[in-house]
N, C-alpha and C positions, 0 to 999 in steps of 0.2 A: 482474162484468158491466160492459161498456164502452158508454157512451152517446155517441151522435153529437151534436156541438154545431153542426155545419154539414154540408151535403151533400158527398158525395165528388165529386172532380173528374171531368169527362168524360175518357175514355168509360166510366169505372167506374160512375158514377151511372146513365148510360143503360142499362148492361148489367144492373145489379142493382136499380136503383130504390130506393136507400137514402136516407133523409131524416133531418132533424133530429128528435130524439126517439126514433129507433130505437136498439136496443142489441144488441150481440153478447153472447150468453150462453154459447155453446159453440164450440169449435174441434175438429173431427173427433170430436165426442161428449164432449170433455173440458170441464168447466166453466171459464170464463175469468173470473178475478177482476179483472185489471188488464192494462195494456199489457205488463208483463213476461211474463205468461203467454202473451200473444199472440206475442211474439217467441220465447220459449223453446220453445213447443210447435208453432210453425209448421214443417211438415215440409219436407224438401228435395225432395219429389216434385213432379210437374208440377201437381198440383191439391191444394186443401185445401177442406174443407167447413165452412162457418160457419152456426151457427144464429142467426137474427135475430129479435128480439122487436120487432114494430112498436109504435109508441106507442099503437096501438089495442088491443094485447094479442095480436094474431095472431102465431103463430110460423111462420117460413118458413125453409127451408134453401137456401143458395146455394153454388155451387162457383166458385172463383176460382183464379188463379195465385198461389202463395205469394209470388212476387216483387213482387206489387202491394201487399203489406202496407206497405212503406216509403212508398208514395205516398199512403197514406190516414191514417197515424197522427196527422197534424195535425188531423184532423177529430174526434178523440175529446176528451171533456172531460178536463181535467187530473186526475191522481190526487189524492184528498184524503188528506193525511197524518194519521197517528195521533198524538195528543197525549201529552205526558209526564205521568205520574201521580206522579213523584218530587217531593220538596220539598227539593232540594239547598240546603244552608246557604249556598252561594256563588253560587247562580243569579243571573245578571245581569238576567234578565227581571224578577225580583221587585224589583230595585233601580231600576226605571224609575218616574219620577213619574207621577201621574195626568194624564189629559187628552191622551195621545198617540194615534196611530193604533192601531186595534184589532190590526193585525198585529204591532205591537211586543210585545204581551203573550202571543203564542202560543209555546208550547214544543212542539217536535216530537220524537217518539220513534218513528221509523219505519225499520225495517231496510231497506226498499226505497229510501228516500231516502239512507240511508247508502251503499248499494251504487251508486246512480245518480249521486249528487252529492257524496259525501264528508261528509255530515252525521254528527256524532258522536252516538251513542246509548249509553244505559246498559245495555241488554239487560234491564232490569227488566220490560218489557212484552212480551218476545219470546214466551214460551210454547212449548210443545212443537210446536205447529203451525207457528209461525214458524221455529223452529230446523230442523224437518224440511224446510221449503220452501227455506231458505237452502242447505242441504246438497244437496238434490235438484237445484236449479237452479244450483248453483255460483255463488252471489252473492258474488263475490270481486273486489276487496277490500272489507272492512267496516272501519268506523271506530268504535272503542269508547272511551267515557269510563270509564276505570278508576278513577282518583283514589286508590284504595288497594286492595291485594289482601287485606289483613287484613279478614276478614268483618265483625267488629264495628265497626271504624273506618268501613268503607264504608257499612254500614247507617246509622250515625249521620249521616254526611256527606250521604247521599242522602235522608235523612228518610223512609225506608221502614220498614214494619213487618216484612215477611218477610225473614229472613236468606237471602241468596243467595250462592253461591260463584261469583264471576265467573270465577275461574281454571278451574273445572271446565267451565263453558260454553265458554270460549275453547279449552280443550283439545279438546273434542269438535269444535269448528269446525276447529281446526288439523289434527286427525286426518282430517278430511274434505277437506283441502287448501284450506281457505279462508284467504286472506291477511288479516291483521289489523293495522291501525294504531291505536295507542292514545294516550290523553292523560291527563295528571294536571294538575289545577288545584291549585297548591301553596298550601295554607292553613297558615300557621305555627301550631304547636301541635296541629295535626290530623293532617296526613299528610306532614310533613317529617321530616328526620333519619332515625331508625331505621325508621320506617314507610315512608318513601320508599325506603330501602335494600331492605327486604323486597319492596316492589312491583317494583323493578328486577329483583331476582334471580328472583322468581317469573315475570316476563315473559321473562327470559333463558332460563328452562327451557322456555318455550313457543316460542322462536324456532328457526329452522332455518338452517343455514349457507347462505351465498350460493352458488347453483349456476350463476349467469350473471353477466355483467358488470353492474355497478351503474350504471344510467343514470337520468336524470331522468324517463324514461317508466315505469320500474318502479314499481308500486304507486300510480300516480296514478289517482284515481277516473275512472270513465267508463262502466262497465257495458256493456250491449248497444250503446249509442248511439255509443261511441267505440272499439269493438273493431276491430282490424286483421284483415281476413279472411285475410291472408297469414301472420299470426303463429301458428305452431303450437307455440310454446314452452309447455311445461307450467307452469302457475303454481305458485309456491312457497307452500305453506300455512304457517300459524303466524304468530307476532307478528313483524312486520318493523320496526316503529319505535315509539318512545315520545316524545311531545312533553311537555315540562314547562313550564307557563306559570304566571306569578304570578297570584294571585287579584285580580280587579278589584273595588274597593269604591267605590260611588258615595256621594253625600251623601244618598241617599234610602233609608236602611236602617232606617227606623222599624219597631219591633216584629219585627225580624229578628235572627237569631243574631249575637252579637257576634264579630267576626273582626278579626284584626290584619293589616295589609299586610305584604308581604315587605320586610323591612328590608335595608339594605346589608349588614349582617353575615350575615343568613340567605342573601341572594343570593350572597355570596362563598363561604360554606360549601357551598352547593348546586353552584356551579361546580366547586369542588374535588372534591366527591363524584362528580359526573357525569364529570369528566375522568378520574378513576380507573376508573370503571365502563366507560367507553368502551374503555379499553385492554383490559380483561378481555373485553368483547364482541368486539373485533376479533380477539383471539387465538382465540376460540371460533367465531365466526361469519364473520369476514371483513368485518364492518361494525360501526359504532358503536352501533347500536340506540337509544340515548337521545340526545335533542337538546333543548337549552335554547332557549327563545324569546329573541329579541334583547334583550328588556327587561333580562335579567340582566346582560348585558355593557354595555349602555348605562348602566344604573343605577349599576354599580360602577366604570365607567371601564376595565374590563379589555378586552384585545384580543379580537376574535372569533377563533374557530378558523379554520384554513385552509379554504377552500371545499371542498377534497377530503374533509374530515372530516365533511361533511354528507351524504356518499354520494349517494343519489339525490334529495336535497332533498324527501323524502317529506312532511316536515312544514312546508313553506314556508307553507302556508295557516294554520298556527298561529304564523307569524312566526318559525319556527326556521330561521335562515339567510337570511331575506329581505334584510336589509341587506347582508351580504357578497356575496350573489348579484347584487343590483342593482349594487353597486359594480363587480363584475367585468364584468357585462354592459355597463354604461355605459363602462367603460374600453375594451372592444372597439369600441364604436361611435365613441368619441372617436378611437381610433387610425386607423381607416380614413377617418373624416371629415377628420382632419388631413392624411392622405396625399392626399386628393382636394380639399383646400382647401374643404371644405363644412361647416365648423364653424358652430354657431348664431351669429347676429349681434345678437340683441336681449337686453338685460339683462332679468332677471326678478325678480319679488317672489313668494316662496312664503309663503303663510299656512297654518300647520299646527299640530299639537299640540306641546307642549313636548318630548315624547319624540322625535317625528319631527324636530323642529328640531335636537335633539342629534345624531341620526343624520346629518342634513344637514351640520352644521358639522364633525363629526368624521370622517365617512367619504366624503361626496360632494363638498363644496365644495373640498377640497384637490385632488382629481383633475381637477375642472373648471378650477380656476385653473392647474394645471400644464399642462393641454392648451391654455391660451390662450383658453378660452371667455369670453364676457362675464360680468360680475359677476352673482351671484345673491344677492339680499337675502332672508334667511330669518328669519321672525318667528314665534316660538312664541306661541300664544294661550292664555290661561287658559280652562279648561273650567268656566265658571260654572254650566252646566246640570247636569252630573253631579258637579261638585266637582273640585278640583285633584289629588285622588288618582287620577283617571282621566286618563291622559296619552297614550293611543294616538290616532292620526289618525282611525281608523274610528269613533270615538265622539265626534268633534267635531260640534256641531250648527250649523245654518245661522245661528242667532241669534248664537252666539259668533263665528263667522267673519265675519258682517256687522259685528259690533261692532269686530273687528280691522280690517276693511276701511275702515270710516268713520273710524278713528283715523289712517289714512294721510293725509299732506298731499295736497291736491288737485293740486299741481304738484311735479314733472313728472308727466304721465300715465304710469301704470305698466301693464305686462302682469302681471297677478296670477294665480297658478296655485294651484288647490286639488287636494288628493289625490282620485283617483277613488273612494277608499274612503268618502268622506263622502256619496256619492249612491248610492241603490239603483237597481235596474233601471228604475224609472219616473222616474229623475232627481230624486228627492226626498231631502232630508236627513232625519235622524231626527226633526226637528221639523216636517217637511212643507214645507220651502222648496225652490224651484227655483233654478237658476243665475240666471235672470232676476230672481227675487225678491232674491237677494243683491246684484245689480248695480243695483237701482233707485236713481235719484237720486244717483249718484256718478260720477266722471269716468273711472275706470280700466277697462281692458279685462280681462275675466275669462275664464279658461280652466280646463277640467278636464283635468289632466295625465294622463300615462300612467306606468306603473311601469317595466317592462322596456324599453319603447320611448321612454323619456323624452327621450333625446338627439335621436332622430329627430323626435319631436313638437316639440321646441324649435326644431330647425332649420327645420321647415316653417312655424313661426310667422314666421320671418324672411322 
């Protein structure tokens, strides 16, 4: 049932007299659970019939043009997501200290949000009804946290009581032509080595050969809201990608399962494993299937694979190939700006995490210097909030960044750039600070940078 949180725009509201508190219960006699139902079951005919439940309890039926659905969806209350009942031994939500915003502690496990926004789900709460709906409504692609295909290992890692065969569920989805992107959080002693090998080959069996050119648009989340009406290509079902990311361990693991970080030795061994497996996958499928997050290469000092080996960059949101893709994108921007004599003119100071600082100094600074761009001072900041074992930029807090900012000399005045990953959609850091809060009582000019468009962002500052 869809509830209105504000009245429809004119002339629709004048035509149907719909108001705050009214709800859509049925479309052409079919029950409507959420906005996905509304989109999926809206007919291509000239009219559709909606059953409206007034806030007074009165039921009325109205007829409208299906094309008007797009004009009114913003008037509905947002979908409430279903929460996760698993107790994963590595869950980062459980590693947050007390006293943060309520939203920080919420774990979602909703196949609808996986389809719409690319959220990873374990499938533990899917149920027969959810599986049937995914197949019926072709909710593709989905994003699945696998972690291990060995049933006993996965059961222990997820902290669940019921043994479930995730391979069997994904096979049913694959046979229904649902595309699946998967993820493994690598926990040494739990799912690395032979267990990781089994996971890869089980997923390889669920993958299908590439039947179209591999582009960055393939497999990217979007659901109904980003569908191209002119795209009639039949989607390819089965497992399309596997991201392998190292476990993140904060300093707040009291009373949690003891875990070890991914060491340099394990990271190197995993790179060797995955490099071999990618060759096997390419021979069978035409693409690499498994992709390591950038931390493995930055931690060990090994070179990144060529950008072509990331295929469609399907796992870039898991930081698999993010650094080399940004490097390539920035190079393209630098080339044309050099030709047009429009290079940035201001020097910058970048305050970020230690891992991101390593990426800057190793991959980004050299291409900027070679192009003749102004100097960029890159400073890695200790993560005192989560502990120094947490090194990614997206988990830097405002308090730590402000500490690094206040450590800068007052003169000369700098243009200081922060990663956009440290702020949420409301402009807040993990510890609830705004950019204005960070800049209080200090002389430097602060900016929230961009990722792919960084060179253009920098040039515009000039």
